[in-house]
N, C-alpha and C positions, 0 to 999 in steps of 0.2 A: 213733599209732605209724607209722613209715615203713617201707616194704619195703627190703630190702637185696639181693635176688637177681634183679632185673630185672623182676619182676612189677609191674604197675601197681596190682593189688589182690591181697591175700592174706588168706584167711580161715583161721583156725586153731581147730580143736576148738570150733566155735561151736554153741551151743544157743539156741533162742528159743522163746517161748511167751507165753501170756496167762493171768493168774490162776492160775498154778501148773501149767497144762496145757502140756506140751511139744508144740510143733508140728514143730520140726526139731531133731535132735540130732546131735552129732559131725560137723559140716560142716567139711570141709577143701577149699579151692578156691583156685587161683591163676589169675589172668587176666593175660595179657601184652598189651603194646601191639599194636593192629591186629587183635585177634581179634573175631569176631562170635559172641557167646554167645547161646544161647536157653535161658532157664529154662523148662523144658517139663514139663507134667504136668497132671492133672485139676484142677478148681477145689478150693480149700480145702486144698491141700497145702503152703502156706507160701511160694509163689513171690513174691508181692507183699510178704509180710512180710520176706523176706530182702532185697528191694530197699530196704525202709524201713530196715533195719539199715545197709545200705551208705550210705544217705543221712544217717544219723545221727538219723533220726526215731524209731527204736525201739531201745531198749537190749537187747542180748542177755542171756540168763540166765547164760551163761558163754562163754568164748572171746574172741577179739579179731579186729578187722578192721584191716589195715594198708594204707595207700595210698602210692604213690610220690609224695611231695609235690612233687618237682621237675617231674614230668610231669603230675600231676593234683592241683594245689592245689584247695581247696574251690571257688573261683570258676570252675574249669575242669571242673566236674562238672555235666552237664546232666541234667534230668529231664523226661520227657514223660508226663503222666498219661493215664488212659484217655479222659478227656473234660474239657472246660472249659465249664461252663455260664455264659453271660453273661446279664445282665438283658435280656429280649427288647425292652425299650423303649430300650436303649442303642444309639445309632447310632455305630458305630465302623468305620473302614475296615480292610482287611487290613493295610496298612502301619502304621496306628496300633496295631493289635493286636500285630503282630510286634515293634514298637518297645518295647512294654511290657517285653520281655526285657532291655532295657538299664537298667532302673531300678536305681539304686545303683552303677552303674559309673563315672559321672562322665566320660564320654568327650565330646570336642568335636563340633561340628556336622558337620564334614567326615568324621570317623571314624564318626559315627552313620550318615551316609548310605552310606558304603562298606560298613559291616557290614550294613545293611538290604538293600542291593542284592545283596550276596553271599548272605545267608540266603534271600531270596526266590528267587533264581536256583537255588540248590541244591535247593529243593523245588518248582521249576516254577511259582512263583506270581507271577513278575515282571509278567505281563500282567493280573493280578487285583489289583494293589497298591491301586488306588483304589476297588475294589468294596466294598460293605458286607459286613462279616463275616457277618451273619445271612443273606445271600443265598447263601453257599457251600454246596456239597454236603457230605455227611458226610466223604468222602475229602479234600476240599479243606480242611475244618476241621482234620482231623488233620495235614495238611501244614503248615497255619498254626501249629499247636501246636509242631511240630518246628522250624519256622523261628524261632518266638519263643525257643526254647532255643538254636538255632544262632547267633543274633545275638550271643551271649556268647562265641562261639568255643570251645566245650568240646573237651577231648581225650577225654573219656569221656561217653557218652550212655546213660542208663538209661531204658527205655521200659516202661510198665506196661500191658500188654494194649491197645495202641492200635488193633488191627484187629478188636476184638470185634464191632463193629456195622457192619463193612464187607462188601460183597459180594465174591465171589472176584476178579473182575477189578480192582476198586479196591484190594483188599488186595495183590494181586500188584504193581500199579504202585507202591503205597506201599513195599513191600519192595524193589523195584528201586531206588527213590530212596535208601533207607537203605544198600543194598549199595554204591551209588556213593559215598556218604559214607565208608563203610568202606574201599573200594578206592582211591579217588582222594584223599580228604582224610586218610586214616589214622586216622579216629576209631574208638576202641574202643567196641563196642556191646554192651549187655546188654538182652535183649529178653524180656519175660515174656509167655508165651502158652500155650494148650493146643492150638494149631493144628499138627498133625503135618505137614501139607503144606508150610507155610512153613518149618518147621524143617528138613525134609528137603531143601528147595531152597536155603536160604540160610545155614544155620549152618556156621561153622567148628568150633565147640565147643558142646556141649550139657551142661546140668545137668538130669538127669532126676529129678524129685521123686516119691517114692513112700513112703507110710506112714511119714513122719517122718524119712526119710533122702534123700540125693541120691547119684546115681551120675554122675560128671562126667568129661569128657575130650573128645578129638576127636570130631566128629560121626559119622564113619564107624565108630568103636568103640562109641559109645553107642546110635546109631540102629539097633539090631538087633531083629528081630521078637520074640524071646523077652522081652527087656527091656521093649519097648513094650507087649506084651500084658500083662505082669505089672503095669505101671504103670497102663494104661488099662482093663484088664479085658476087652478084646476083641481078637481076632486082628488083627494089623497086618502088612502086607507092604510093603517098600520096592522099588519098581520103577524100573529104569533105562530112561529114554526119551531121545530125542534132545535134549529141552530140559533134561534133568537128572533127578534123583531125584524120585519122587512117592510119598508115603505113601498106602496104600490100606487101608481096612477090608475084611477078607475075608468076614466073616460066614459062615464055614464052607465057602467055595468058592474055587477057584483063580481069581485075577483078573489076575495078572501073567503075561504070555506072552513 
């Protein structure tokens, strides 16, 4: 079904679950072009499952998902998984790994090279193109995963917890690259995470997952201490500093000054 109101994705009264158990119910959500959404909440709340519904890999129990087929046909929807495990004996370069994203597109050699150069540059990998993929750091491997999807020139990019195993500086640099894709290239982003800090710093919109439901809207409206405490079970405060907002766990004491 296609959207008709300008939304690039619209979800109406959607419920999903497994084996008769409802994981999420009554989900209504509209995503508009150029937004940077964070699907935020503790583990096991249905964030990744909703992403699978959007990808068509999981059938909802009820409700429907509509896409703007003009701006986001199937081939323009990119997906970045949490990790990609390669056979450790497989010798493959970064450029070869990223080029795998072109499988099935049938583009000519010149366009292949143009797309490859663009994707590597967007993720800061142009100087590592001929390096062995297995020699990359964790953060570089995640960048290569994004580049492998970018080579298809998606208009919507869905990312499933890609920073889970990254340290804070590496995760920050990774999110800065994604924010540039959103700001400069206009790519609509849907980012699954439980990381409050990154959501506070980069989200334009947030879907907060809690006990089978979501509360969604502009980040400034959703990222409120009361709602975050209810979802995560611990006191949370959003501090405004010169570099931007920072989410802080209070643990019963004042930390924002």
